[in-house]
N, C-alpha and C positions, 0 to 999 in steps of 0.2 A: 368547592373548587373540586371539580374530577380529578385524578392522579393522572400524572403527564406521563406520555408514552414515547420514549426517546428511541427514534429511529433513524439516528443519523451516524451510526456507528463507524460508517466509512469514513469520516472526518475526523472523528474521535472517540473512542470507546467510553461510554457512561450508563450506569458509575462502575467504579475501581471494587477490585476486592476490596477488604477493610485493611487488610495485611499491608497496602500499599501504601495507604495512609500512617499506617502504628510503624513501618518501617522508616519513614521521611521523618515523623515526630521525634522518634528514638533516635534518627541519626541529628537532627539538627539542637535537641535537648541534652544528649547524653555521649555524641561523639565530636561533631561539630569541627575537627581540624581537617587539614588537607594533606590527601594522602601521598605518600611518596616524596614530600617536602620536608619530612624531619622524622627522627627516630623515635620521638617520644610515644608514650602508652597512646594519648589519642589520635597520633598521625597512624600509629600499625595499625588501630580499630578501623580507622579509615581504609586504610590499604587492604585490608582482609574484607570489608564489606564491598569494595570495588570488587575484588578480586572473586569473590561470590558469585557477585552478579554475572561476571565474565564467564564464568563456569557453566551458571545456570543457563546461558545462552548457547554456550558450545553445545551442552546436553541436547538443547532445543533443536538446534541444525545439525547436529551429528558432525560436531567440528572437533579434531583430534585434539588441534596444541590452540587453548584458548588467548594465546598471547596473539593470535592473527585476527583478533575480533578487536577493533578499535571502536572507542565511543565516540559519537558526535552528538550537536543536539538536536538533530531530526534526519529525517530519510534524504531531505531535500541536501542538506551538508552533505551528506553521505554520498551522495549522486553526483555531485558535484568535485567532490574531492576525487572521487576512482577516475573521472571523466577527463578532470583538468591534468590529474597525475599519472594516467597512462597513455593520453594520444601523444602524436610527434607530429611536427610538421609536416605536410603530405601525406597523413596518414587518410585512409578512407572508414567512416562508422557506419554501421548497419543499424537501422534500430526499425520502428514499427509504426503504425497508422492507429495505435491506441494509447500512444503513451502519452503521461503526464505534464505539464508545463514543468515540473521538475526534473525530467529528461529532454522535451524537448528547447528548453530555451538557454540551457548551456550550449549545448550540441548546436543550435543554429548562431546562437552568438559566437562558438567557435568556427562555423563556417563563412559567416559573415566579415570574420577579420582574416578569410584566407589560410586560417590553420588547416582544416581540413576539407574532406568533400563527404556529404552526408546522404544516405539513400534511406527514406522509410520505405518497407514492404508493404506491402498492401495486406488488409485485415477484411472478411467476409462481413456480410449485413450483421451477422451475431455478434461480430467483434473476434472471430477465431483466426487466427495468422495463416495466411496462404502460404503453407512450408514448402511447397514446389517453385512459388514464386522467390521465396528467401534464399531458395539454394542457388537461383540461379543471379542472385546478386552480389553474392560472396567473390570480393576481387582478390589479387595478390597482396594489392595493399591494403586489404581490411584489418585493420587491427583492433576493433571491438564491435561488438553486436549488443546491444542494449536494450533489453526486453521486459514490459511489463509481465510480471507473473499473472495480475490478475486485473481484470480494468476497474478504477474506482467508480464507472461511470453506469456500465451493467453486469459486473461481476464476471463478464467471460474469464475462463481461467486457460492458460496457454499451456501446451503439452513442452516443457523443457528438454524431455528426453529427443523427443523428434526434431527439435530447434536444434539442439548438438547435433545429431548425425547429420541435419542440414548443413550446418555451418563447421564441421568437423575442427579442427585444432582452435580456431579462432578465439578469442578470450571471450567469455559470456560474463556481462554484469546485467543482474537480475534484481530489479527493482519488487522487492515482497512485499512494500508499505502496505499491501491490501490481505497479504497472506500468513504474514510471519505470525506466527501465534495459533492462528485459528484453522489453518491447513497445514498437513504433512509436509515438512522439507528437509530435505537431507543432503547436504552440499556433498556428499560424494555417490549416491545414488543418482541425484541429478545432474553431475556433471558440472557444477556452479563453481566458476572462477572467481567472480565478484559478486558476494550478495549484501543487499542493501536494505537496511529496515528500518521500521522507526518502532519507537515504546508506545507511544499512546493510543494504537489502534488495536491490532487483535492481540497483541502481548501485552495489553490491559495495564500496562504501566502511566505515569504520568507525562504530562505533553514537557517539550525540552528534554527528550533523550529520544536516541536511536544510536545510530553505528553501522559497521560494514565488517565483510570479511574477506579478508585475501586468501587466495590457495597458495599454498606452499609453492616455492619457486616464480613467485610473481610479485614485483614489485610498485609501488604508489607512491609517486612525488607526493613531499608534504604540501598542502594547499598554502599551511600557514607553520612558521618559525619560530622557537621562543623556548621560555623556560618550561622542562620537563621534570626537574627533581634528579634527574640523573646525566651522569657527564657534566658536571655544573662547570668544571674547567675548562670546557673544550668549547671553543667558539662555535664550531659546524653543531650542526645538528644529530643527533644519534642516529643512527642508521637500523636500530634494534626494533621490532616491534613489543607493544602499541606505543613506545614511546616516540618513535620515528613520526608519528602522524598524531598523537596529543600532547600539543603545548598548549599550555595556559592551562587554568585552573579547571576544571570541568564541572558541569553540573551535578556535583557527586551526592547531594542531598536527592535529587529525582535518580539520578543512578542506583541509590540503595532502595528509592521505591521500585525501579526496573525490575531490582534483584528479586524480591520480593512479588511482586507481578508474575515474572517467568517462573518463579518455584511453586505458585499456584498454579499456573498454566501445565507444567509438569506435573503436578501431583492430579490434577483433573483428567490429565492426558487429553492431548492435540486430538486423537479420533474421538474423544468424547464429546468435547466442546464442537469437531466439525460436524459429528452425528446431528447434533444439537440443532446447530444455525441451518443444516440441508433439511432436516424435518419441518422445522419453522419456513423456510423459505419452500420449500413442495407444498404445506399447507395454504401461506399466500397464493403462488402460482394458481393452485386448486380452484382457490375462491374468486381470482381473478381472472382467470383465463378467459371465459363469455361472456364476460361484463362489455355491454353495446356501452359504443364510444371510448373505450380504453384502447391504447395501445401499447403494448409491451415488450422494451426491446432486449436484445441479447439472447442467449441460447434457450430461456422457457423450459430450462430442465436445472433442477437442483442440482445434481451430480455433477453438472461441467461448470459450476458458477460457484461465486461466492454469495453469502446473504445479502445481496444487493441487488436492488432491481430498479431499473428506470421505467417511467412509463410517462405518455402524455394522454392528454383530453381532446381527442378529436372528433368531431360530428362527422367530417367526410374520411372517412380510412382511403388510404393509400391503395394503389391496383397492387397486385401481388407481382406482378412483372417490373414493378418500377423500382430503381436501386433502393431505395431508401424503406422498402416495405418489409419488416423486420417482427411485427407484434402479431397482438390475437385481439380478439374482440370481433363484433361487427357491425354493421356501420348504423349508427342512429338514426332514425325515421326524420328527425329535425335537422336533415342534410344540408340544409341551404343554411345554416346559423353556423357560425364559426366556434372552434373549438374555446375549454376555458385554459387562458393562459397558463404558464406553469407558476409564474410568481403568485396570482390569484388563487390558484389550487394550492401552493404552500400556504399561502395566508390562511384559508379558509378551516385547512388541516390544524392550524395551529389553535386560530381564534374561537372554531366552532368545535372542536374535538379535543383539544389536548393533546395532538400528536404532532411531533417533531420529526421534520424530514429536511433534506435541502433540496434547493430547486436551482436550475439554470445550468451554466457549463460544467461546473465542478473541477474548472481549471486542467478541463482536458479538450480544448477545442477541436483537435486534431480526430479524438476519438468520437465526437459528435459528428463531424462530417462525416464520418466513417458511419455510423448509424443513421443517417439521414436526419440529424434532431438538430444542428446546428442553422440558426443561432442564436433561436430560442432556449434550446435546451431542453431538459427534460424533469420531471418530478424523481427527486432517489427518494426511494426507502430502505435502510440496512440496517438488516437485523443484528443484535449483539447476543452474546453468549445469555446475558441476565435477562434476555426478552422472553416472553411466556406464548403459549398456547391463546391465551386470554387477549394479550396483545396482539395478535395478528387476526384473529377472530374481528376485536373492534375496530384494527387499521381497516381492512377489507370493507367491513360494513359502511364505515365513515368515508371512503374511496366511494361506494358504489351511491351514497347517499349524494355525492358532490356532482354524480353523472346523472342524476334524476330531472 
């Protein structure tokens, strides 16, 4: 059996740095206690491990006060907590047409319940937010702007500074699921009010970890209330962070692994990680750009996207003036034949070439409607820090073989 080439890092990064497993095994074997729930030696050790992870994350995002980082099980829980904990009846929320269902579903639920009004600002055929349109959509009652920092479908990175200029003082919630750990994020320089992140993608940590940051001066109502290990004599939820938003026992063994993962990212350097992934993406784009019958979606520029590419196998290429046209390649001579379905292409990459990718809508139907790839979706190939130039060359050749 040949080596498996894992190119599904936008779903979850793999492999993980060895330090992640080591930290988790150490926690299970040598610590095991519940942080903040006792004063004995092991509970204190557990608290220090969790606090170290919080401080590492603060360093990663230039967060001055680590207590303003709240741990959750994933970015979905983080987004739901902020959205439901910030908006009030009658508020207007502004988002974009490139959002993941982790944003769209809670927002659409609130809209259907009559809680909020919702507007999705349009993006162009490459996935870039139309900033001029966004600026026109801000209302006096706009209470929150929710934006995907980078698309999980085609990798398009949004310009947070320009978004801030367009929306003014309206609080901005950034979904950094695809950028945290592999793209520089500075909550101060980028004027981020709420930052939601997941631990198991670019941050290289285990699944079941994530969290969010709250800018000083802003508050979020708890999504859940209960035991915190603090102010146990009170019937009311503590109001100070992070306890106000961290009820119940956390995934502490996962947080231990996340802390080790972020330490690895900090030592490697986000800029170095970004350059490696950008170089591999640029190489892949170069190898596939003129492949006949292949349509690639998104910026087609490694500097303007994450290491994620979406493509379809099309025998008939769309005309350039059609709204859905976004790709590259040329017309296949067998133009009367249908293209290769994305699920078939994914199966062939796996079965014939041992290349692991994801196909379909990637939990982001609105993004696919924006790109013109709904309802079938795309083949998504997402590169990670541990991929090599050899992986890219092999994958590109495999894709070309499928085109024959």
